[in-house]
BABA-994630 format. One record per residue: residue number from 1; residue in one letter; chain; y, x, z of N, C-alpha, C, O in turn. Coordinates in Angstrom, 1 decimal. Layout:
(site NUM, 'a', 'A', (Y, X, Z), (Y, X, Z), (Y, X, Z), (Y, X, Z))
...
END
This chain:
(site 1, 'x', 'A', (17.5, -0.5, 21.9), (15.9, 0.5, 22.4), (16.0, 0.5, 21.0), (16.3, 1.6, 20.6))
(site 2, 'x', 'A', (15.7, -0.6, 19.7), (14.9, 0.1, 18.3), (15.8, 1.2, 18.0), (15.4, 2.1, 17.3))
(site 3, 'x', 'A', (17.3, 1.5, 18.6), (18.0, 3.1, 17.8), (17.3, 3.7, 18.8), (17.4, 4.9, 18.9))
(site 4, 'x', 'A', (16.8, 3.3, 19.3), (16.4, 4.5, 20.6), (14.4, 5.4, 19.8), (14.0, 6.6, 19.8))
(site 5, 'x', 'A', (13.9, 4.5, 19.4), (12.8, 4.6, 19.1), (12.1, 5.3, 18.3), (11.0, 5.9, 18.2))
(site 6, 'x', 'A', (14.0, 4.8, 17.0), (13.8, 5.2, 15.6), (14.2, 6.5, 15.1), (14.1, 7.1, 14.0))
(site 7, 'x', 'A', (14.8, 6.7, 16.2), (15.8, 7.7, 16.2), (14.7, 8.9, 16.9), (14.8, 10.1, 16.6))
(site 8, 'x', 'A', (13.5, 8.2, 18.1), (12.9, 9.7, 18.5), (11.6, 10.2, 17.6), (11.2, 11.4, 17.5))
(site 9, 'x', 'A', (11.0, 8.8, 17.0), (10.3, 8.6, 15.1), (10.9, 10.0, 14.5), (10.1, 10.9, 14.4))
(site 10, 'x', 'A', (11.9, 10.3, 14.3), (13.0, 10.4, 13.5), (13.0, 11.8, 13.9), (12.8, 12.7, 13.1))
(site 11, 'x', 'A', (13.5, 12.3, 15.7), (12.9, 13.9, 15.7), (11.6, 14.9, 15.6), (11.3, 16.1, 15.4))
(site 12, 'x', 'A', (10.8, 13.4, 16.0), (9.0, 13.9, 15.9), (9.0, 14.1, 14.5), (8.1, 14.9, 14.2))
(site 13, 'x', 'A', (9.6, 13.7, 13.5), (9.1, 14.2, 12.1), (8.6, 13.4, 11.1), (8.2, 13.8, 10.0))
(site 14, 'x', 'A', (8.6, 11.5, 12.0), (8.3, 11.1, 11.4), (9.2, 10.0, 10.7), (9.6, 9.4, 11.7))
(site 15, 'x', 'A', (9.6, 9.7, 9.9), (10.7, 8.4, 9.0), (9.9, 7.1, 9.7), (8.7, 6.8, 10.0))
(site 16, 'x', 'A', (10.9, 6.7, 9.9), (10.9, 5.0, 10.3), (10.3, 4.1, 9.1), (10.3, 2.9, 9.1))
(site 17, 'x', 'A', (9.9, 4.8, 8.5), (9.6, 2.9, 7.1), (7.8, 3.4, 7.6), (6.9, 2.6, 7.5))
(site 18, 'x', 'A', (7.6, 4.7, 8.2), (6.5, 5.2, 7.6), (5.7, 4.4, 9.3), (4.6, 4.0, 9.5))
(site 19, 'x', 'A', (7.0, 4.4, 10.3), (7.0, 3.7, 11.9), (6.2, 1.9, 11.2), (5.1, 1.2, 11.2))
(site 20, 'x', 'A', (7.2, 1.8, 10.8), (7.7, 0.6, 10.2), (6.0, 0.0, 9.5), (5.1, -0.7, 10.1))
(site 21, 'x', 'A', (5.9, 0.4, 8.4), (4.3, 0.6, 7.3), (3.2, 0.3, 9.1), (2.7, -0.8, 9.4))
(site 22, 'x', 'A', (3.1, 1.4, 9.8), (2.2, 1.6, 10.7), (2.3, 0.3, 12.0), (1.7, 0.5, 13.1))
(site 23, 'x', 'A', (3.0, -0.8, 11.9), (3.6, -1.9, 12.8), (3.0, -2.7, 11.4), (2.3, -3.6, 11.7))
(site 24, 'x', 'A', (3.2, -2.5, 10.6), (2.8, -4.2, 9.4), (1.3, -4.1, 9.6), (0.7, -5.0, 10.2))
(site 25, 'x', 'A', (0.7, -3.1, 9.3), (-0.7, -2.3, 9.5), (-1.1, -2.7, 11.0), (-2.3, -2.5, 10.9))
(site 26, 'x', 'A', (-0.9, -3.0, 12.1), (-1.6, -3.1, 12.8), (-1.5, -4.2, 13.8), (-1.9, -4.4, 14.9))
(site 27, 'x', 'A', (-0.4, -5.1, 12.9), (0.2, -6.4, 14.1), (0.5, -7.3, 12.7), (1.5, -8.0, 13.0))
(site 28, 'x', 'A', (-0.1, -7.6, 11.2), (0.1, -8.0, 10.6), (-0.6, -8.3, 9.7), (-0.8, -9.5, 9.5))
(site 29, 'x', 'A', (-1.1, -7.6, 9.2), (-1.8, -8.1, 8.0), (-3.1, -9.0, 8.5), (-3.7, -9.1, 9.5))
(site 30, 'x', 'A', (-3.2, -9.5, 7.5), (-4.1, -10.8, 7.4), (-4.8, -10.6, 6.0), (-4.2, -10.5, 5.0))
(site 31, 'x', 'A', (-6.4, -10.6, 6.2), (-7.1, -10.8, 4.5), (-7.8, -12.1, 4.3), (-8.2, -13.0, 5.0))
(site 32, 'x', 'A', (-7.9, -12.0, 3.1), (-8.2, -13.8, 2.5), (-8.9, -13.6, 1.5), (-8.6, -12.7, 0.8))
(site 33, 'x', 'A', (-10.5, -14.6, 1.1), (-10.8, -14.0, -0.4), (-11.1, -15.3, -1.0), (-11.5, -16.2, -0.2))
(site 34, 'x', 'A', (-11.0, -15.5, -2.0), (-11.1, -16.6, -3.1), (-11.4, -16.2, -4.5), (-12.2, -15.3, -4.8))
(site 35, 'x', 'A', (-10.6, -17.0, -5.5), (-11.1, -17.5, -6.5), (-10.0, -17.1, -7.4), (-9.0, -17.9, -7.1))
(site 36, 'x', 'A', (-9.5, -16.2, -8.4), (-8.5, -16.4, -9.0), (-8.0, -17.2, -10.2), (-8.6, -17.4, -11.3))
(site 37, 'x', 'A', (-6.6, -17.8, -9.8), (-6.7, -19.5, -10.8), (-4.9, -18.8, -11.9), (-4.3, -19.4, -12.8))
(site 38, 'x', 'A', (-4.7, -17.7, -11.2), (-3.4, -17.5, -12.3), (-3.1, -16.3, -11.5), (-3.0, -16.1, -10.3))
(site 39, 'x', 'A', (-2.9, -15.2, -12.9), (-2.1, -13.9, -12.9), (-0.9, -13.6, -13.9), (-0.9, -13.5, -15.2))
(site 40, 'x', 'A', (0.2, -13.5, -13.0), (1.8, -13.2, -13.6), (1.6, -12.3, -13.8), (1.0, -12.0, -12.8))
(site 41, 'x', 'A', (1.5, -11.1, -14.8), (1.7, -10.0, -14.8), (3.3, -9.3, -14.7), (3.7, -8.3, -14.1))
(site 42, 'x', 'A', (4.1, -10.5, -15.7), (5.7, -9.3, -15.7), (6.1, -9.6, -14.4), (6.8, -8.8, -13.8))
(site 43, 'x', 'A', (5.4, -11.4, -13.8), (6.5, -12.1, -12.5), (6.2, -11.5, -11.3), (6.6, -12.0, -10.3))
(site 44, 'x', 'A', (5.1, -10.2, -11.5), (3.6, -9.8, -9.9), (3.4, -11.4, -9.6), (4.2, -11.9, -8.8))
(site 45, 'x', 'A', (2.7, -12.0, -10.1), (2.4, -13.0, -8.9), (0.8, -13.5, -9.0), (0.6, -13.9, -10.1))
(site 46, 'x', 'A', (-0.2, -13.5, -8.0), (-1.4, -13.4, -8.9), (-1.7, -15.2, -7.5), (-1.2, -15.4, -6.4))
(site 47, 'x', 'A', (-2.4, -15.8, -8.0), (-2.5, -17.0, -7.7), (-3.7, -17.4, -7.2), (-4.3, -17.3, -8.3))
(site 48, 'x', 'A', (-4.9, -17.9, -6.1), (-6.0, -17.9, -6.1), (-5.8, -18.5, -5.4), (-4.7, -18.5, -4.8))
(site 49, 'x', 'A', (-7.5, -19.6, -5.2), (-8.1, -21.0, -5.0), (-8.6, -20.6, -4.1), (-9.2, -19.6, -4.5))
(site 50, 'x', 'A', (-9.0, -20.8, -2.2), (-9.5, -20.6, -0.6), (-11.0, -20.6, -1.3), (-11.4, -20.6, -2.4))
(site 51, 'x', 'A', (-11.4, -20.7, -0.3), (-13.4, -21.8, -0.3), (-13.2, -23.0, -0.4), (-13.7, -23.8, -1.2))
(site 52, 'x', 'A', (-12.1, -23.3, 0.8), (-11.4, -24.9, 1.3), (-10.3, -25.2, 0.0), (-9.4, -26.0, 0.4))
(site 53, 'x', 'A', (-10.2, -24.7, -1.4), (-9.6, -25.4, -2.2), (-8.4, -24.9, -2.1), (-8.1, -24.5, -3.2))
(site 54, 'x', 'A', (-7.6, -24.7, -1.5), (-6.3, -24.1, -0.7), (-5.6, -23.1, -2.4), (-6.3, -22.3, -2.9))
(site 55, 'x', 'A', (-4.5, -23.6, -2.8), (-4.4, -22.4, -3.6), (-3.3, -22.2, -2.9), (-2.8, -23.0, -2.1))
(site 56, 'x', 'A', (-3.0, -20.5, -3.2), (-2.0, -19.8, -2.3), (-1.5, -18.9, -3.5), (-2.2, -18.6, -4.4))
(site 57, 'x', 'A', (-0.1, -18.5, -3.3), (0.4, -17.5, -4.5), (0.9, -16.5, -3.4), (1.6, -16.8, -2.4))
(site 58, 'x', 'A', (0.4, -15.2, -3.9), (0.9, -14.0, -3.8), (2.1, -13.3, -4.2), (2.3, -13.6, -5.4))
(site 59, 'x', 'A', (2.6, -12.8, -4.0), (4.0, -11.6, -4.4), (2.7, -10.2, -4.1), (1.8, -10.1, -3.3))
(site 60, 'x', 'A', (3.3, -9.2, -5.5), (2.2, -8.2, -6.3), (3.4, -7.2, -6.3), (4.0, -7.2, -7.3))
(site 61, 'x', 'A', (3.8, -6.2, -4.8), (4.9, -5.2, -5.1), (4.2, -3.9, -6.1), (3.1, -4.4, -6.5))
(site 62, 'x', 'A', (4.4, -2.9, -6.4), (4.2, -1.9, -7.5), (3.4, -1.1, -5.8), (2.3, -0.7, -5.6))
(site 63, 'x', 'A', (3.9, -1.2, -5.3), (2.6, -0.4, -4.1), (1.7, -0.6, -3.4), (1.2, 0.2, -2.7))
(site 64, 'x', 'A', (1.3, -2.1, -3.6), (0.3, -2.5, -3.3), (-1.1, -1.5, -4.6), (-1.0, -1.1, -5.8))
(site 65, 'x', 'A', (-2.2, -1.5, -3.6), (-3.2, -0.8, -4.3), (-3.9, -2.1, -5.2), (-3.5, -3.1, -4.6))
(site 66, 'x', 'A', (-4.5, -2.4, -5.9), (-5.3, -3.2, -6.0), (-6.2, -2.2, -7.3), (-5.9, -1.4, -8.2))
(site 67, 'x', 'A', (-7.7, -2.7, -6.7), (-9.1, -1.9, -7.1), (-10.1, -2.8, -7.7), (-9.5, -3.8, -8.0))
(site 68, 'x', 'A', (-11.4, -2.9, -8.0), (-12.1, -2.6, -9.3), (-13.3, -1.8, -7.6), (-13.1, -0.6, -7.6))
(site 69, 'x', 'A', (-13.8, -2.0, -7.0), (-14.6, -0.8, -6.5), (-14.5, -0.4, -6.6), (-13.4, -0.4, -6.2))
(site 70, 'x', 'A', (-14.8, 1.7, -7.4), (-13.6, 2.3, -6.5), (-12.6, 2.8, -7.6), (-12.4, 4.0, -8.0))
(site 71, 'x', 'A', (-12.3, 1.8, -8.1), (-11.4, 2.3, -9.5), (-10.4, 1.8, -9.4), (-10.5, 0.7, -8.8))
(site 72, 'x', 'A', (-8.7, 2.4, -9.9), (-7.4, 1.5, -9.9), (-7.6, 0.8, -10.3), (-8.8, 0.7, -10.7))
(site 73, 'x', 'A', (-6.9, -0.1, -10.5), (-7.1, -0.5, -11.7), (-5.2, -1.7, -11.8), (-4.4, -1.9, -10.9))
(site 74, 'x', 'A', (-5.1, -2.0, -12.8), (-3.0, -2.6, -12.3), (-3.5, -4.5, -12.3), (-4.3, -5.1, -12.9))
(site 75, 'x', 'A', (-2.5, -4.9, -11.6), (-2.5, -6.7, -12.0), (-2.7, -7.4, -13.4), (-2.8, -8.6, -13.5))
(site 76, 'x', 'A', (-2.9, -6.6, -14.5), (-3.1, -6.8, -15.8), (-4.2, -7.3, -16.2), (-4.2, -8.2, -17.0))
(site 77, 'x', 'A', (-5.3, -6.5, -15.6), (-6.4, -6.4, -15.4), (-7.2, -7.2, -14.9), (-8.3, -6.8, -15.0))
(site 78, 'x', 'A', (-7.1, -8.0, -14.4), (-7.5, -9.1, -13.0), (-7.4, -10.0, -13.9), (-6.3, -10.0, -14.4))
(site 79, 'x', 'A', (-8.3, -10.9, -14.5), (-8.3, -12.2, -15.3), (-9.0, -13.3, -14.3), (-10.0, -13.2, -13.5))
(site 80, 'x', 'A', (-7.9, -14.5, -14.7), (-8.9, -15.8, -14.0), (-10.4, -16.1, -13.6), (-11.1, -16.2, -14.6))
(site 81, 'x', 'A', (-10.8, -16.1, -12.7), (-11.8, -16.9, -12.2), (-12.6, -15.1, -11.7), (-13.8, -15.1, -12.0))
(site 82, 'x', 'A', (-12.1, -14.0, -11.2), (-12.5, -13.4, -11.0), (-12.0, -13.8, -9.3), (-11.1, -14.4, -8.8))
(site 83, 'x', 'A', (-13.6, -13.0, -8.5), (-13.4, -13.2, -6.4), (-12.9, -12.3, -6.3), (-13.6, -11.6, -7.0))
(site 84, 'x', 'A', (-11.7, -11.6, -5.7), (-11.0, -11.1, -4.8), (-11.3, -11.7, -3.3), (-11.8, -12.7, -2.9))
(site 85, 'x', 'A', (-10.4, -10.4, -2.7), (-10.0, -10.1, -1.2), (-8.3, -9.7, -1.4), (-7.7, -8.8, -1.9))
(site 86, 'x', 'A', (-8.2, -10.6, -0.7), (-6.7, -9.9, -0.6), (-6.3, -9.6, 0.7), (-6.8, -10.3, 1.6))
(site 87, 'x', 'A', (-5.2, -8.4, 1.1), (-4.9, -8.1, 2.4), (-2.8, -8.1, 1.9), (-2.0, -7.4, 1.3))
(site 88, 'x', 'A', (-2.8, -9.3, 2.4), (-1.5, -9.6, 3.0), (-0.8, -9.6, 4.4), (-1.3, -9.6, 5.5))
(site 89, 'x', 'A', (0.9, -9.6, 3.9), (1.6, -10.2, 4.9), (2.7, -11.3, 4.4), (3.5, -11.4, 3.5))
(site 90, 'x', 'A', (2.4, -12.0, 5.8), (3.4, -13.0, 5.5), (4.3, -12.6, 6.2), (4.4, -12.0, 7.3))
(site 91, 'x', 'A', (5.8, -13.4, 4.8), (6.6, -13.7, 6.5), (7.5, -14.6, 5.7), (7.8, -14.3, 4.6))
(site 92, 'x', 'A', (8.0, -15.9, 6.2), (9.2, -17.4, 5.7), (8.7, -17.8, 4.8), (9.5, -17.9, 3.9))
(site 93, 'x', 'A', (6.8, -18.5, 4.5), (6.5, -18.9, 4.2), (5.7, -17.8, 2.7), (4.6, -18.1, 2.3))
(site 94, 'x', 'A', (6.2, -17.1, 2.5), (5.8, -16.0, 1.5), (4.9, -15.2, 2.3), (4.8, -15.0, 3.4))
(site 95, 'x', 'A', (3.9, -14.6, 0.1), (2.9, -13.8, 0.7), (2.8, -12.8, 0.4), (2.1, -12.7, -0.6))
(site 96, 'x', 'A', (3.3, -11.4, 0.7), (2.7, -11.2, 0.3), (2.4, -9.3, 0.0), (2.9, -8.3, 0.6))
(site 97, 'x', 'A', (1.1, -9.2, -1.2), (0.1, -8.5, -0.7), (0.4, -6.6, -1.0), (1.1, -5.8, -1.6))
(site 98, 'x', 'A', (-0.9, -6.6, 0.0), (-0.3, -5.2, 0.3), (-2.0, -4.9, -0.1), (-1.9, -3.8, 0.5))
(site 99, 'x', 'A', (-3.1, -4.8, -0.4), (-4.0, -4.6, -0.9), (-4.8, -5.7, -2.0), (-5.2, -6.8, -1.7))
(site 100, 'x', 'A', (-5.1, -5.1, -3.2), (-6.0, -6.4, -4.2), (-7.9, -5.8, -4.1), (-8.1, -4.6, -4.3))
(site 101, 'x', 'A', (-8.5, -6.2, -4.0), (-9.9, -6.3, -4.5), (-10.2, -7.1, -5.6), (-10.0, -8.2, -5.9))
(site 102, 'x', 'A', (-11.0, -6.0, -6.2), (-11.0, -7.8, -7.9), (-12.8, -7.2, -7.6), (-13.3, -6.2, -8.1))
(site 103, 'x', 'A', (-13.4, -7.9, -6.8), (-14.5, -8.0, -6.3), (-15.6, -8.9, -7.1), (-16.7, -9.4, -6.7))
(site 104, 'x', 'A', (-14.7, -8.8, -9.3), (-16.2, -9.1, -10.3), (-17.3, -7.3, -10.5), (-17.5, -6.1, -10.4))
(site 105, 'x', 'A', (-17.6, -8.2, -10.8), (-19.0, -6.8, -10.8), (-18.7, -5.9, -12.7), (-18.5, -6.5, -13.7))
(site 106, 'x', 'A', (-18.7, -4.5, -12.6), (-18.8, -4.2, -13.7), (-19.5, -4.2, -14.8), (-19.2, -3.9, -16.0))
(site 107, 'x', 'A', (-20.9, -4.9, -14.1), (-21.4, -5.8, -15.6), (-21.6, -6.7, -16.2), (-22.4, -7.1, -17.1))
(site 108, 'x', 'A', (-20.1, -7.5, -15.4), (-19.7, -9.0, -15.6), (-19.6, -8.8, -17.1), (-19.8, -7.7, -17.7))
(site 109, 'x', 'A', (-19.2, -10.0, -17.8), (-17.9, -9.9, -19.4), (-16.5, -10.2, -19.4), (-15.9, -10.1, -20.4))
END
């Protein structure tokens, strides 16, 4: 059945990866707010602390959208104590960032 769906999508001019992304966007993306505890820009990992004091580590793939207000930024631009909103997917107990918004004010030091 899956093969038929993929072949149908390919025949319609839609790639299987676009279909898979739509499936992730529609059914599996979660959102969380927190404060940055640590940023590993070499290992592409960000760790945050949530309001209930839970620490969570997220893998940040190159395809993740990272923004501050209306500007695209890099993972290396995020600092500990920055408030962030993360949209992520969870698979096998691992969290992967889809998009990350650094909510730090542009006027903050």
